[in-house]
Legacy VTK file of the C-alpha trace (Angstrom):
# vtk DataFile Version 3.0
C-alpha trace
ASCII
DATASET POLYDATA
POINTS 382 float
-13.471 -9.324 -44.314
-10.359 -7.166 -44.359
-9.001 -5.437 -41.276
-10.661 -2.083 -42.013
-14.097 -3.611 -42.492
-13.736 -5.580 -39.266
-12.655 -2.458 -37.403
-15.682 -0.579 -38.728
-17.897 -3.224 -37.128
-16.011 -3.216 -33.809
-16.087 0.556 -33.303
-19.830 0.624 -33.978
-20.389 -0.986 -30.564
-20.222 1.940 -28.085
-19.265 -0.228 -25.118
-17.817 1.909 -22.321
-15.860 0.496 -19.419
-18.336 -0.709 -16.815
-21.122 -1.350 -19.324
-22.319 -4.616 -20.814
-20.135 -5.753 -23.687
-22.286 -8.700 -24.733
-23.158 -7.186 -28.116
-19.551 -6.811 -29.256
-18.304 -10.034 -27.678
-21.070 -12.052 -29.361
-20.238 -10.429 -32.704
-16.598 -11.494 -32.224
-17.711 -14.955 -31.128
-19.871 -15.415 -34.214
-17.079 -14.200 -36.503
-14.544 -16.627 -35.035
-16.925 -19.553 -34.984
-17.902 -18.884 -38.617
-14.314 -19.903 -39.366
-14.741 -23.207 -37.530
-12.954 -22.269 -34.313
-14.644 -23.014 -30.986
-14.728 -20.190 -28.457
-15.222 -19.979 -24.707
-16.995 -17.114 -22.967
-16.054 -16.122 -19.430
-19.019 -14.179 -17.983
-19.088 -11.976 -14.926
-21.268 -13.005 -11.977
-24.266 -11.051 -13.270
-23.928 -12.443 -16.821
-23.956 -8.891 -18.165
-20.412 -8.999 -19.510
-18.061 -11.624 -20.853
-14.500 -12.178 -21.944
-13.652 -14.604 -24.742
-10.805 -16.954 -25.471
-10.070 -19.548 -28.110
-7.223 -21.650 -29.470
-6.096 -21.937 -33.072
-3.721 -24.827 -33.626
-2.603 -27.909 -31.704
-2.964 -28.459 -27.958
0.751 -28.328 -27.180
2.889 -26.245 -24.866
4.686 -23.138 -26.034
1.884 -21.176 -27.707
1.242 -17.457 -27.704
-1.750 -15.445 -26.439
-2.922 -12.376 -28.364
-4.772 -10.166 -25.904
-7.067 -7.191 -26.303
-9.988 -5.482 -24.563
-13.430 -4.687 -25.938
-14.357 -1.587 -23.908
-13.512 2.058 -24.559
-13.478 5.339 -22.634
-16.327 7.895 -22.853
-16.606 10.618 -25.485
-18.835 12.866 -23.355
-17.519 16.407 -23.149
-15.153 15.937 -26.088
-15.513 17.773 -29.386
-15.384 15.314 -32.280
-15.270 16.263 -35.945
-16.847 12.916 -36.906
-19.240 10.439 -35.336
-17.018 8.672 -32.757
-18.773 5.355 -33.324
-18.585 5.358 -37.117
-15.201 4.569 -38.638
-14.303 7.529 -40.849
-11.308 7.600 -43.178
-9.481 10.849 -43.903
-6.119 10.919 -45.651
-5.091 7.480 -44.428
-6.297 8.018 -40.867
-9.220 6.006 -39.485
-11.147 8.011 -36.891
-13.375 6.470 -34.200
-13.427 5.836 -30.480
-11.420 2.669 -29.913
-9.816 2.663 -33.365
-6.475 3.027 -31.637
-7.194 1.898 -28.066
-7.531 -0.921 -28.798
-10.024 -2.342 -31.223
-7.449 -1.849 -33.955
-5.406 -4.736 -32.585
-8.486 -6.915 -32.109
-9.420 -6.229 -35.736
-5.925 -7.248 -36.842
-6.220 -10.537 -34.941
-9.571 -11.307 -36.535
-8.324 -10.321 -39.987
-5.361 -12.676 -39.633
-7.541 -15.575 -38.452
-8.000 -17.162 -41.922
-4.226 -17.276 -42.381
-3.812 -18.859 -38.956
-6.409 -21.540 -39.728
-4.848 -22.494 -43.058
-1.327 -22.730 -41.618
0.249 -25.922 -40.353
0.787 -24.561 -36.863
3.165 -26.551 -34.689
2.342 -24.359 -31.685
-1.012 -22.730 -30.955
-2.158 -19.147 -31.120
-4.791 -18.017 -28.625
-7.144 -15.037 -28.666
-8.029 -13.503 -25.288
-10.437 -10.543 -25.374
-11.599 -8.987 -22.104
-14.088 -6.478 -20.665
-13.680 -3.520 -18.263
-10.002 -2.910 -18.941
-10.566 0.831 -18.995
-11.863 0.955 -15.416
-9.140 -1.073 -13.723
-8.325 -4.171 -15.808
-11.199 -5.928 -14.033
-11.993 -8.688 -16.520
-8.488 -10.021 -17.077
-8.025 -12.035 -13.847
-11.045 -14.278 -14.501
-10.116 -14.546 -18.179
-6.584 -15.685 -17.352
-7.834 -18.120 -14.720
-10.243 -19.653 -17.229
-7.499 -20.012 -19.825
-5.451 -21.934 -17.284
-8.433 -24.120 -16.378
-9.564 -24.800 -19.955
-6.364 -25.801 -21.694
-4.224 -28.697 -20.505
-1.247 -27.282 -22.346
0.577 -24.129 -21.219
1.092 -21.074 -23.437
4.526 -19.472 -23.160
3.978 -15.945 -24.428
1.416 -13.142 -24.395
1.282 -10.091 -26.655
-1.018 -7.376 -25.339
-1.898 -5.182 -28.289
-2.120 -1.762 -26.667
-1.080 1.013 -29.089
2.713 1.281 -29.198
3.359 2.071 -32.877
4.382 -1.608 -33.012
7.390 -0.909 -30.807
7.916 -3.573 -28.118
7.056 -2.373 -24.605
8.797 -4.446 -21.944
7.816 -2.609 -18.784
4.934 -0.701 -17.265
4.132 0.575 -13.814
1.671 -1.116 -11.487
-1.347 0.995 -10.572
-4.235 1.307 -8.146
-6.876 3.955 -7.420
-7.788 4.616 -3.789
-10.525 6.654 -2.119
-9.853 8.065 1.346
-12.789 9.423 3.379
-12.379 11.398 6.599
-15.183 11.994 9.108
-14.694 14.820 11.604
-16.987 17.101 13.594
-19.139 19.946 12.282
-19.288 23.283 14.050
-18.911 27.047 13.756
-15.567 27.963 12.245
-14.858 30.284 15.167
-14.653 27.157 17.292
-12.132 25.295 15.150
-10.009 24.783 18.262
-12.813 22.611 19.663
-13.695 20.769 16.465
-11.964 18.328 14.122
-11.945 19.508 10.524
-12.087 16.658 8.060
-10.461 18.933 5.495
-7.553 19.783 7.786
-7.021 16.129 8.599
-7.193 15.227 4.906
-4.395 17.680 4.159
-2.196 15.828 6.664
-2.883 12.560 4.878
-2.227 14.120 1.486
1.030 15.567 2.768
2.021 12.082 3.952
1.365 10.712 0.459
3.430 13.502 -1.111
6.301 12.840 1.303
6.081 9.109 0.632
6.468 9.720 -3.091
9.480 11.935 -2.524
11.063 9.311 -0.274
10.571 6.571 -2.868
11.983 8.868 -5.553
15.277 9.041 -3.681
15.543 5.418 -2.578
14.106 3.407 -5.490
14.854 4.284 -9.104
14.332 2.526 -12.436
15.811 4.577 -15.261
13.732 2.736 -17.861
10.738 4.851 -16.819
9.870 8.534 -16.978
9.737 9.600 -14.233
12.144 6.894 -13.023
10.318 6.322 -9.747
6.900 5.470 -8.332
4.348 8.271 -8.216
1.398 9.167 -6.004
-1.144 11.733 -7.155
-4.335 13.127 -5.619
-6.756 13.824 -8.450
-10.057 14.636 -6.735
-11.064 16.140 -3.386
-14.466 17.104 -2.007
-15.464 18.394 1.405
-17.164 21.136 3.364
-20.443 22.970 2.909
-19.555 26.598 3.756
-16.507 28.689 4.576
-17.697 29.368 8.130
-18.585 25.741 8.946
-15.987 23.237 10.112
-16.152 20.382 7.629
-17.278 17.079 9.104
-16.543 15.210 5.858
-13.829 15.222 3.260
-13.062 12.617 0.624
-10.232 12.452 -1.866
-9.230 10.006 -4.562
-5.645 9.254 -5.438
-3.647 6.924 -7.588
-0.336 5.204 -7.098
1.843 3.974 -9.949
4.780 1.836 -8.891
7.886 0.771 -10.749
8.342 -3.024 -10.759
10.822 -3.077 -7.864
8.461 -1.253 -5.480
5.783 -3.127 -3.526
2.410 -1.396 -3.862
1.030 -3.389 -0.918
3.821 -2.136 1.351
2.911 1.447 0.479
-0.690 0.709 1.426
0.392 -0.859 4.724
2.492 2.185 5.583
-0.292 4.605 4.680
-2.981 2.662 6.496
-0.734 2.517 9.564
-0.365 6.309 9.474
-4.158 6.647 9.163
-4.574 4.421 12.226
-2.114 6.578 14.169
-4.093 9.694 13.275
-7.329 8.046 14.401
-5.849 7.195 17.801
-4.532 10.736 18.252
-7.574 12.673 17.023
-10.110 10.538 18.895
-8.689 12.034 22.087
-10.457 15.187 20.908
-13.427 13.715 18.996
-14.337 10.102 19.686
-16.168 9.529 16.400
-13.278 10.594 14.164
-12.793 8.046 11.404
-10.667 7.453 8.295
-11.915 4.981 5.687
-9.796 3.760 2.773
-11.295 1.923 -0.211
-9.428 0.434 -3.155
-11.493 1.512 -6.159
-10.199 -1.547 -8.010
-7.679 -4.271 -7.156
-4.045 -3.307 -7.762
-2.917 -3.931 -11.341
0.592 -5.428 -11.243
3.574 -3.946 -13.025
5.126 -5.481 -16.135
8.808 -6.295 -15.759
9.862 -8.229 -18.829
13.626 -8.470 -19.094
15.423 -7.225 -22.175
16.901 -10.722 -22.513
13.570 -12.611 -22.318
12.837 -14.549 -25.489
9.517 -12.766 -26.072
11.457 -9.564 -26.714
13.586 -11.097 -29.447
10.532 -12.727 -30.989
8.510 -9.503 -31.211
11.517 -7.550 -32.443
11.876 -10.122 -35.223
8.190 -9.904 -36.102
8.127 -6.106 -36.222
11.637 -5.421 -37.484
11.877 -2.943 -34.606
14.961 -3.704 -32.522
14.288 -1.078 -29.866
12.059 -1.304 -26.785
10.366 1.104 -24.408
8.497 1.297 -21.105
5.222 3.060 -20.278
3.419 4.421 -17.229
-0.180 3.643 -18.222
-2.182 0.683 -16.930
-2.647 -2.423 -19.082
-3.398 -6.107 -18.669
0.182 -7.054 -19.550
1.185 -7.096 -15.890
-1.602 -9.563 -15.119
-0.506 -11.957 -17.875
3.098 -11.549 -16.739
2.158 -12.314 -13.135
0.300 -15.429 -14.345
3.560 -16.844 -15.684
3.514 -15.878 -19.364
6.411 -13.971 -20.929
4.501 -10.810 -21.796
5.001 -7.738 -23.916
2.910 -4.826 -25.155
2.898 -4.270 -28.907
0.082 -2.964 -31.044
-0.884 -0.577 -33.853
-1.428 3.122 -33.334
-0.006 5.650 -30.907
-0.944 5.975 -27.259
-0.907 9.737 -27.910
-4.214 9.280 -29.744
-5.889 7.279 -26.973
-8.648 8.748 -24.767
-8.839 12.007 -26.723
-11.273 13.503 -29.207
-10.751 12.495 -32.840
-8.908 9.323 -31.869
-7.437 7.600 -34.900
-5.232 4.797 -36.131
-3.569 4.909 -39.519
-4.310 2.371 -42.218
-0.567 1.831 -42.486
-0.317 0.796 -38.822
-3.167 -1.683 -39.200
-1.620 -3.192 -42.305
1.771 -3.474 -40.622
0.164 -5.190 -37.635
-1.538 -7.735 -39.882
1.844 -8.416 -41.484
3.330 -8.853 -37.995
0.694 -11.453 -37.153
1.224 -13.246 -40.457
4.937 -13.420 -39.621
3.941 -14.824 -36.226
2.040 -17.578 -38.020
5.204 -18.477 -39.916
7.149 -18.619 -36.645
4.569 -20.922 -35.076
4.847 -23.324 -38.007
8.480 -24.105 -37.264
LINES 1 383
382 0 1 2 3 4 5 6 7 8 9 10 11 12 13 14 15 16 17 18 19 20 21 22 23 24 25 26 27 28 29 30 31 32 33 34 35 36 37 38 39 40 41 42 43 44 45 46 47 48 49 50 51 52 53 54 55 56 57 58 59 60 61 62 63 64 65 66 67 68 69 70 71 72 73 74 75 76 77 78 79 80 81 82 83 84 85 86 87 88 89 90 91 92 93 94 95 96 97 98 99 100 101 102 103 104 105 106 107 108 109 110 111 112 113 114 115 116 117 118 119 120 121 122 123 124 125 126 127 128 129 130 131 132 133 134 135 136 137 138 139 140 141 142 143 144 145 146 147 148 149 150 151 152 153 154 155 156 157 158 159 160 161 162 163 164 165 166 167 168 169 170 171 172 173 174 175 176 177 178 179 180 181 182 183 184 185 186 187 188 189 190 191 192 193 194 195 196 197 198 199 200 201 202 203 204 205 206 207 208 209 210 211 212 213 214 215 216 217 218 219 220 221 222 223 224 225 226 227 228 229 230 231 232 233 234 235 236 237 238 239 240 241 242 243 244 245 246 247 248 249 250 251 252 253 254 255 256 257 258 259 260 261 262 263 264 265 266 267 268 269 270 271 272 273 274 275 276 277 278 279 280 281 282 283 284 285 286 287 288 289 290 291 292 293 294 295 296 297 298 299 300 301 302 303 304 305 306 307 308 309 310 311 312 313 314 315 316 317 318 319 320 321 322 323 324 325 326 327 328 329 330 331 332 333 334 335 336 337 338 339 340 341 342 343 344 345 346 347 348 349 350 351 352 353 354 355 356 357 358 359 360 361 362 363 364 365 366 367 368 369 370 371 372 373 374 375 376 377 378 379 380 381
């Protein structure tokens, strides 16, 4: 099958982040194994989802991992001009949810598999396809751990095929989503002086987060990024039942995106310490006052590949693109990087098309990506 036909199959599986991906992962498994390559599934605890990895080539050090995810974001509430789960071609553009982010890269890997098998590889190529990337890169840690446990040899590189128009991406920010819940006391609003408003207390916490971001913006800068500093943003807030009732509950969700030099855990420690201080102070007025913080998903580490790392030169050679960029979005590249692999993001399509209605990847980008992978095969033969 060519890359377009493979992509048409992949996008037909409407697997959203958080849902079972067994249908698409078993289709991929059967396709790979039909070419004589053994695969390994890495299931979650409930056996409702699985990642997949395999090796093409000899069991020697120095190989390269090609990584992608099988889940997509929802289409609900978006206005599509075509069926989002049927690949539709219009004037060289292939429309479907996931065509760009990032089943296009997975399709390119599978399309290049016959070339990889026929080649006299001196170093191996690995596929690593995960689940639940779109809701916090949740599947990657177990996938990476299983790769380390399965293969005696050690891969050197990892290419994560997020859409970058095939331009090498050497850095991304680390990210985590947090939910803060505040419990105060309910009462008539005329007695606010006697009560503890969860909304009022939440605004103090939000102000602390805003001030923390401003402080980091002045003390820690990385000009490779835009903006060139870590960010903190409150995206959702809910509390109160009526204007004349003091709110006894307020919850808000926020995200933090850190440049590689900043420590996301230190920010949490500082914030949690401030929350503890507020609890001590406010409990003098209302003994049951409480602040609860929950990480919605584990922190996803930043990617900090150096311009001089050999993976950069390799991918620039494969793509013919001698530039590089950084991004602010989350991706599994930081997890592969943290695991000890020289990692880079490079894949077909534009991130500008991701997560929106009428998502597309061009046929030209897919074809260029297949050529990139065929060039990779040549490199791994030497």
